[in-house]
C-alpha positions as CSV (number, residue, x, y, z in Angstrom):
1,M,-4.2,28.1,-13.7
2,E,-3.8,30.6,-16.5
3,M,-5.6,30.2,-19.8
4,Q,-4.7,31.7,-23.2
5,G,-7.2,33.8,-25.0
6,N,-8.5,32.2,-28.3
7,G,-9.4,35.4,-30.1
8,D,-13.1,34.8,-30.2
9,D,-14.1,35.8,-26.6
10,H,-15.9,38.9,-27.9
11,G,-13.5,41.1,-25.9
12,A,-15.3,40.0,-22.7
13,F,-12.3,39.0,-20.6
14,M,-9.5,41.0,-18.9
15,E,-7.7,37.8,-18.1
16,K,-8.6,34.1,-18.3
17,F,-7.7,31.6,-15.6
18,L,-9.3,28.6,-13.9
19,L,-10.5,28.8,-10.3
20,P,-11.5,25.2,-9.4
21,P,-14.5,24.5,-7.1
22,S,-13.7,24.4,-3.4
23,P,-13.4,20.9,-2.0
24,S,-16.5,20.0,0.0
25,S,-16.0,19.8,3.8
26,D,-19.3,17.9,4.2
27,H,-18.4,14.3,3.5
28,Q,-21.8,13.1,4.7
29,Q,-23.6,14.8,1.8
30,P,-24.1,12.4,-1.1
31,Q,-25.6,14.8,-3.7
32,Q,-23.6,17.1,-5.9
33,P,-23.2,20.7,-4.9
34,P,-25.9,23.0,-6.5
35,L,-23.7,24.6,-9.1
36,H,-21.7,21.5,-10.0
37,G,-20.4,21.6,-13.5
38,L,-21.2,25.3,-14.2
39,T,-18.6,27.9,-15.1
40,F,-18.7,31.5,-14.2
41,A,-17.0,34.8,-15.1
42,I,-16.1,37.5,-12.6
43,K,-16.3,41.2,-13.1
44,D,-13.0,42.9,-12.5
45,I,-14.3,44.7,-9.4
46,F,-14.2,41.5,-7.3
47,D,-11.1,40.6,-5.4
48,V,-9.5,37.3,-6.2
49,A,-6.6,36.5,-3.9
50,G,-3.2,37.0,-5.5
51,R,-4.6,39.0,-8.5
52,V,-4.9,42.7,-9.0
53,T,-8.4,44.1,-9.1
54,G,-8.4,46.5,-12.0
55,F,-11.7,48.4,-11.5
56,G,-11.8,48.9,-15.3
57,T,-8.9,51.3,-15.7
58,P,-5.1,50.8,-16.1
59,D,-4.1,53.4,-13.5
60,W,-6.2,51.7,-10.8
61,A,-4.5,48.4,-11.6
62,R,-1.1,50.1,-11.6
63,T,-1.5,51.7,-8.2
64,H,-3.0,48.7,-6.3
65,A,-1.4,45.5,-5.0
66,P,-2.7,42.0,-5.6
67,A,-5.7,41.2,-3.4
68,A,-5.0,39.5,-0.1
69,A,-8.4,37.7,-0.1
70,T,-11.2,36.6,-2.4
71,A,-14.6,38.2,-2.3
72,P,-17.2,36.1,-0.4
73,A,-19.5,36.2,-3.5
74,V,-16.8,34.5,-5.5
75,L,-16.1,32.0,-2.7
76,A,-19.8,31.2,-2.5
77,A,-19.9,30.2,-6.2
78,L,-16.8,28.1,-5.8
79,A,-18.1,26.4,-2.7
80,A,-21.3,25.5,-4.6
81,G,-19.3,23.6,-7.2
82,A,-18.8,26.2,-9.9
83,T,-15.5,26.9,-11.7
84,G,-14.3,30.4,-12.3
85,V,-13.0,31.1,-15.8
86,G,-11.6,34.6,-15.5
87,K,-12.0,38.3,-14.9
88,T,-14.2,40.4,-17.2
89,V,-13.9,43.9,-18.7
90,M,-16.0,46.6,-17.1
91,D,-16.6,50.4,-17.5
92,E,-13.9,52.4,-15.8
93,M,-14.6,52.9,-12.1
94,A,-18.1,51.5,-12.7
95,Y,-19.3,54.9,-13.7
96,S,-21.3,54.2,-16.8
97,I,-24.2,52.1,-18.0
98,N,-23.0,52.2,-21.6
99,G,-20.4,49.4,-21.6
100,E,-17.8,51.2,-23.7
101,N,-14.2,51.1,-22.4
102,A,-11.7,53.4,-24.1
103,Q,-8.7,51.7,-22.4
104,Y,-9.3,48.0,-22.8
105,G,-11.8,47.9,-25.7
106,T,-15.5,47.5,-25.7
107,P,-16.9,43.9,-25.4
108,A,-18.8,43.0,-28.5
109,N,-22.5,42.5,-28.0
110,P,-23.3,39.1,-29.4
111,C,-27.1,39.8,-29.4
112,A,-26.9,43.2,-31.1
113,P,-23.7,43.7,-33.2
114,G,-22.8,47.3,-33.6
115,R,-24.5,48.3,-30.4
116,V,-23.2,48.8,-26.9
117,P,-23.2,45.8,-24.5
118,G,-24.4,47.9,-21.5
119,G,-22.4,48.6,-18.4
120,S,-20.8,48.7,-16.1
121,S,-20.8,44.9,-16.0
122,S,-20.3,44.7,-19.7
123,G,-17.8,41.8,-20.0
124,S,-19.8,39.6,-17.6
125,A,-23.0,40.0,-19.6
126,V,-21.2,39.4,-22.9
127,A,-19.5,36.3,-21.5
128,V,-22.8,34.8,-20.6
129,A,-24.6,35.9,-23.8
130,A,-21.8,34.4,-25.9
131,S,-21.9,31.1,-24.0
132,L,-18.3,31.7,-22.7
133,A,-19.6,31.0,-19.1
134,D,-22.8,29.6,-17.7
135,F,-23.3,32.5,-15.4
136,A,-21.4,35.6,-14.3
137,L,-21.0,37.9,-11.3
138,G,-21.5,41.6,-11.7
139,T,-22.4,44.6,-9.6
140,D,-25.3,46.9,-9.8
141,T,-25.3,50.4,-8.3
142,G,-27.4,52.4,-10.7
143,G,-28.2,49.7,-13.3
144,S,-24.9,47.8,-14.0
145,V,-26.5,44.3,-14.1
146,R,-29.9,45.2,-15.3
147,V,-28.8,47.3,-18.3
148,P,-26.3,44.9,-19.8
149,A,-28.7,42.0,-19.2
150,A,-31.3,43.8,-21.2
151,Y,-28.9,44.9,-24.0
152,C,-27.4,41.4,-24.4
153,G,-30.7,39.5,-24.3
154,I,-30.1,37.5,-21.1
155,F,-31.4,37.4,-17.5
156,G,-30.0,39.6,-14.8
157,L,-30.9,39.9,-11.1
158,R,-30.2,42.9,-8.9
159,P,-30.9,41.5,-5.5
160,S,-32.3,43.4,-2.5
161,H,-29.7,45.8,-1.2
162,G,-27.6,44.4,1.6
163,L,-28.6,40.8,1.2
164,V,-25.3,39.7,-0.6
165,S,-21.9,40.6,0.9
166,T,-20.0,43.3,-1.0
167,E,-16.8,42.6,1.1
168,N,-13.7,42.6,-1.1
169,V,-15.6,44.3,-3.9
170,V,-14.3,47.8,-4.9
171,P,-17.1,50.2,-3.7
172,M,-18.8,52.6,-6.1
173,A,-21.4,53.9,-3.7
174,Q,-22.2,51.6,-0.8
175,M,-25.7,53.0,-0.3
176,F,-26.7,51.4,-3.6
177,D,-24.0,48.8,-4.4
178,T,-25.2,45.3,-4.9
179,V,-23.7,42.0,-6.1
180,G,-25.8,40.6,-8.9
181,W,-25.6,37.9,-11.5
182,F,-26.4,36.9,-15.1
183,A,-27.6,33.7,-16.8
184,R,-29.0,32.6,-20.1
185,D,-31.9,30.8,-18.6
186,L,-34.1,31.1,-15.6
187,P,-33.3,27.7,-14.0
188,T,-29.6,28.6,-13.9
189,L,-30.5,32.1,-12.5
190,S,-32.6,30.4,-9.8
191,R,-29.8,28.0,-8.8
192,V,-27.3,30.9,-8.5
193,T,-29.8,32.9,-6.6
194,D,-30.3,30.1,-4.0
195,V,-26.6,29.9,-3.5
196,M,-25.9,33.7,-3.3
197,L,-28.7,34.7,-1.0
198,P,-28.7,34.0,2.7
199,P,-30.5,30.8,3.7
200,V,-34.2,31.0,4.3
201,P,-34.8,31.5,8.1
202,A,-36.2,28.4,9.8
203,A,-39.3,30.3,10.9
204,A,-40.1,31.5,7.4
205,D,-41.7,29.7,4.4
206,D,-39.4,27.1,3.0
207,D,-38.1,27.3,-0.6
208,A,-40.9,25.1,-1.9
209,E,-43.5,27.2,-0.3
210,I,-41.9,30.4,-1.7
211,R,-42.0,29.0,-5.2
212,R,-45.7,28.1,-4.8
213,R,-46.7,31.6,-3.9
214,R,-48.4,33.7,-6.6
215,P,-48.4,37.5,-6.8
216,S,-51.6,39.0,-5.3
217,R,-51.3,41.8,-7.9
218,V,-49.1,42.5,-11.0
219,I,-49.0,46.3,-11.2
220,I,-48.2,47.6,-14.7
221,P,-47.9,51.4,-14.8
222,A,-48.7,52.7,-18.2
223,D,-46.6,55.9,-17.8
224,C,-43.4,53.9,-17.4
225,F,-44.0,52.3,-20.8
226,K,-44.5,55.7,-22.4
227,I,-40.7,56.2,-21.8
228,L,-40.2,53.6,-24.5
229,G,-41.5,56.1,-27.1
230,S,-44.3,55.8,-29.6
231,S,-43.1,53.2,-32.0
232,D,-46.0,51.3,-33.6
233,D,-43.8,48.2,-33.5
234,D,-43.3,48.1,-29.7
235,H,-45.9,45.8,-28.1
236,T,-44.1,45.4,-24.8
237,Y,-46.9,46.8,-22.7
238,E,-49.5,44.6,-24.4
239,I,-47.3,41.5,-24.2
240,L,-46.8,42.0,-20.5
241,N,-50.5,42.6,-19.8
242,A,-51.7,39.6,-21.8
243,S,-49.0,37.3,-20.3
244,A,-49.8,38.3,-16.7
245,A,-53.5,37.9,-17.2
246,K,-53.0,34.5,-18.8
247,V,-50.8,33.2,-16.0
248,F,-52.3,34.9,-12.9
249,G,-55.8,35.8,-14.0
250,S,-57.1,39.1,-15.3
251,D,-58.2,40.1,-11.8
252,A,-54.6,40.1,-10.6
253,V,-53.4,42.5,-13.3
254,V,-53.6,46.2,-12.4
255,D,-52.9,49.0,-14.8
256,N,-51.7,51.4,-12.1
257,G,-51.9,54.1,-14.8
258,N,-49.3,56.5,-13.4
259,L,-46.4,55.6,-11.1
260,G,-45.3,59.2,-11.4
261,D,-48.6,60.4,-9.7
262,F,-48.1,57.8,-7.0
263,V,-44.6,59.2,-6.3
264,S,-45.8,62.8,-6.3
265,S,-48.6,61.9,-3.8
266,N,-46.6,59.6,-1.5
267,V,-43.1,61.2,-1.4
268,P,-43.7,64.7,0.0
269,S,-40.1,65.8,-0.2
270,I,-39.8,65.1,-3.9
271,G,-41.2,68.5,-4.8
272,K,-37.9,70.1,-3.9
273,F,-36.2,68.2,-6.7
274,M,-38.8,68.8,-9.4
275,T,-37.9,72.4,-10.0
276,D,-34.4,72.0,-11.6
277,L,-35.0,69.1,-13.9
278,S,-33.3,69.2,-17.3
279,A,-35.3,69.7,-20.5
280,V,-35.1,66.0,-21.2
281,E,-36.0,65.0,-17.6
282,A,-39.1,67.3,-17.6
283,S,-40.2,66.3,-21.1
284,S,-43.1,64.1,-22.2
285,S,-40.5,61.4,-23.0
286,C,-39.8,61.0,-19.3
287,V,-42.0,60.9,-16.2
288,P,-40.9,64.0,-14.2
289,P,-41.4,62.6,-10.7
290,L,-39.3,59.5,-11.6
291,S,-36.7,61.8,-13.1
292,A,-36.6,63.6,-9.8
293,I,-36.2,60.2,-8.0
294,S,-33.3,59.5,-10.4
295,R,-31.8,62.9,-9.7
296,V,-31.8,62.2,-5.9
297,M,-30.2,58.8,-6.4
298,R,-27.5,60.0,-8.7
299,V,-26.6,62.9,-6.3
300,L,-26.3,60.5,-3.4
301,Q,-24.3,58.1,-5.5
302,R,-21.8,60.8,-6.6
303,S,-21.4,61.9,-3.0
304,E,-20.4,58.5,-1.9
305,F,-18.2,58.0,-4.9
306,K,-16.4,61.2,-4.0
307,S,-15.9,60.0,-0.4
308,N,-14.6,56.7,-1.7
309,H,-12.3,57.8,-4.5
310,A,-11.5,61.5,-4.4
311,E,-8.1,61.0,-2.6
312,W,-7.0,58.4,-5.1
313,F,-8.2,60.5,-8.1
314,N,-6.5,63.7,-6.9
315,T,-3.2,61.9,-6.1
316,V,-3.0,59.7,-9.2
317,K,-4.7,61.9,-11.7
318,P,-5.7,58.9,-13.8
319,N,-6.1,58.9,-17.5
320,L,-9.8,58.1,-18.0
321,G,-11.7,57.7,-21.2
322,P,-14.2,60.3,-22.5
323,G,-17.5,60.5,-20.8
324,I,-16.2,58.7,-17.7
325,R,-13.5,61.4,-17.2
326,E,-16.1,64.2,-17.1
327,R,-18.5,62.2,-14.9
328,V,-15.8,61.4,-12.4
329,Q,-14.5,65.0,-12.4
330,E,-18.0,66.3,-11.8
331,A,-18.4,63.9,-8.8
332,I,-15.1,64.8,-7.3
333,A,-15.9,68.5,-7.6
334,S,-19.4,68.3,-6.3
335,E,-20.6,70.0,-3.1
336,D,-23.8,68.3,-2.1
337,E,-23.5,68.4,1.7
338,S,-26.2,71.1,2.2
339,A,-28.8,69.0,0.4
340,M,-28.1,65.7,2.3
341,D,-31.1,66.0,4.7
342,D,-33.5,66.5,1.8
343,L,-32.0,63.8,-0.3
344,H,-32.2,61.2,2.5
345,A,-35.7,62.3,3.3
346,V,-36.7,61.5,-0.3
347,R,-35.0,58.1,-0.1
348,T,-36.7,57.2,3.2
349,E,-40.1,58.3,1.9
350,F,-39.8,56.5,-1.4
351,K,-38.7,53.2,0.2
352,S,-41.7,53.4,2.5
353,A,-44.1,54.3,-0.3
354,L,-42.9,51.5,-2.5
355,A,-43.0,49.0,0.3
356,T,-46.6,49.9,0.9
357,L,-47.4,49.6,-2.9
358,L,-45.8,46.1,-3.1
359,K,-46.8,44.6,0.3
360,D,-48.7,41.3,0.4
361,D,-46.8,39.8,-2.6
362,K,-47.5,42.4,-5.2
363,I,-45.2,42.7,-8.2
364,L,-44.3,45.8,-10.2
365,A,-43.6,45.3,-13.9
366,I,-41.8,47.9,-16.0
367,P,-39.4,48.2,-19.0
368,T,-35.8,47.5,-18.0
369,V,-34.4,50.2,-20.3
370,P,-36.1,52.9,-22.5
371,G,-35.4,51.2,-25.8
372,A,-32.9,49.5,-28.1
373,P,-29.2,49.5,-27.0
374,P,-27.5,52.6,-28.3
375,K,-25.3,52.2,-31.3
376,L,-21.5,52.3,-30.7
377,C,-20.1,55.8,-30.7
378,M,-23.6,57.3,-30.5
379,D,-23.9,61.1,-30.5
380,A,-23.2,62.4,-27.0
381,A,-26.4,64.5,-26.8
382,L,-28.6,61.6,-27.9
383,L,-26.8,59.3,-25.4
384,E,-27.5,61.8,-22.6
385,D,-31.2,61.8,-23.5
386,F,-31.2,58.0,-23.4
387,R,-29.4,57.9,-20.1
388,A,-31.9,60.3,-18.5
389,R,-34.8,58.2,-19.6
390,A,-33.0,55.0,-18.5
391,F,-32.3,56.3,-15.0
392,S,-35.9,57.3,-14.5
393,L,-36.6,53.5,-14.7
394,L,-33.5,52.2,-13.1
395,S,-33.7,54.4,-10.0
396,I,-37.0,52.7,-8.9
397,A,-35.1,49.7,-7.6
398,G,-31.9,51.7,-7.0
399,L,-33.2,54.2,-4.6
400,S,-35.6,51.8,-2.8
401,G,-33.1,49.0,-2.5
402,F,-35.7,46.5,-3.8
403,C,-34.9,43.5,-6.0
404,Q,-35.4,43.5,-9.8
405,V,-35.0,40.8,-12.4
406,S,-34.6,41.7,-16.1
407,I,-36.3,39.2,-18.5
408,P,-35.5,39.1,-22.3
409,L,-38.6,39.0,-24.5
410,G,-36.8,38.4,-27.9
411,T,-35.0,40.3,-30.6
412,P,-37.5,41.8,-33.0
413,D,-35.7,43.2,-36.0
414,G,-32.4,42.1,-34.4
415,V,-32.7,44.3,-31.4
416,P,-33.1,42.8,-27.9
417,V,-36.2,43.8,-25.9
418,S,-36.8,43.1,-22.2
419,V,-39.1,43.8,-19.3
420,S,-38.4,43.8,-15.5
421,L,-40.2,42.6,-12.5
422,L,-39.7,44.2,-9.0
423,A,-40.6,42.9,-5.6
424,G,-40.2,44.3,-2.1
425,H,-37.0,44.1,-0.1
426,G,-36.2,40.4,0.7
427,G,-38.6,39.0,-1.9
428,D,-35.8,37.9,-4.2
429,R,-36.6,34.1,-4.3
430,F,-40.3,34.9,-4.7
431,L,-39.4,37.3,-7.6
432,V,-37.4,34.8,-9.5
433,A,-40.1,32.2,-9.0
434,V,-42.7,34.6,-10.4
435,A,-40.4,35.3,-13.4
436,Q,-40.1,31.5,-14.0
437,E,-43.9,31.1,-13.9
438,L,-44.5,34.1,-16.3
439,H,-41.7,33.5,-18.8
440,E,-43.3,30.9,-21.0
441,A,-46.3,33.1,-21.5
442,L,-44.1,36.1,-22.2
443,Q,-42.3,34.2,-24.9
444,A,-45.6,33.0,-26.5
445,E,-47.1,36.5,-26.5
446,A,-43.9,38.1,-27.9
447,A,-43.8,35.5,-30.7
448,A,-47.4,36.3,-31.5
449,A,-46.8,40.1,-31.5
450,W,-43.6,40.1,-33.4
451,G,-43.7,36.9,-35.4
452,S,-40.6,35.7,-37.1
453,S,-38.8,39.0,-36.4
454,A,-38.4,38.1,-32.8
């Protein structure tokens, strides 16, 4: 069923339509399905049978037929009782974390007017933040759920890589692609998480036991918070420390001091990528070993992007917007084959090191992004500086494949601030449960730190 736009959808939607919940095949089950009564928006990277998947750019839509099948992630939401309300705007070819789309217009950030909504799942985040949908589906390769969640002041989950099917989703880089989701509150995020993730194996702890588990340690590396800059008004690090100590006990909170040193000591192959960092990546505003991790992830990402889309790009010669055009051209022209062994060595070593750090129900707490959402049409050089610092944080979960949830703290001075929690691969339900347990304390500490400005 098609729906007409009403002019106040914040530019979030490509097209509006209703996808009704799937009829239940289990007539013996008296209770309502878990997402009954909820509405959800769908990033225009997911196939919906009979509709063209646009991948954020008109030339892709023009050169592709309507989808023959619907993505399993969309089907899962429908089967759980939710109603789809349309496809959302995204960054072209999913190749940006900014959220600006020169072709279709940039969704308006309802939490921070005049600032970007974050991408590439921009429309999905805006739809949730503006209460146009109860939750929304997005994808996260290098940060495309976590960033817009942070910029729009809502919750966003990037699940463990490989846990949620990416079938009938246009690939960006399969090594890192994940299906993620947004919600305005943690109970809804938790309900969607339970639906989207594979069922808990019979031999494992049941859902109730998972929710009762507490983190053995909350690791808060101070160097990651230095990426936020030196503003006297930023109390994120103190808010997080005080909240974790209040909820889990001061003995459970560990200031790991320096995640960069941990990476340098435990990822032997990273040294090969420390020598050619940009001035920004090597500066005091970044953590150079994390910048090198970011560099590794982005080179692997562009290599897979090239494999996926070079033929289409060279044949169609699409008209892409500024910034995206240059990034895609660089990826298509890249020649990274000779470095692949070293790149994959870093990825393997980093996953192993982080798994060791987070074993036995430990949680890593970091900023989601390095500061306030950039202003619309921000100077390109300043934006590149911001991107470099952002990816040094985003690549921690990206390269490892671990799960990460972005949690809004408030909007001091009208600008959204968030933090993130990470858990080991497969610890997604545990991670969301920890976020639920910690959130009230985070809100209280943020209110105390920022007062009425939050």
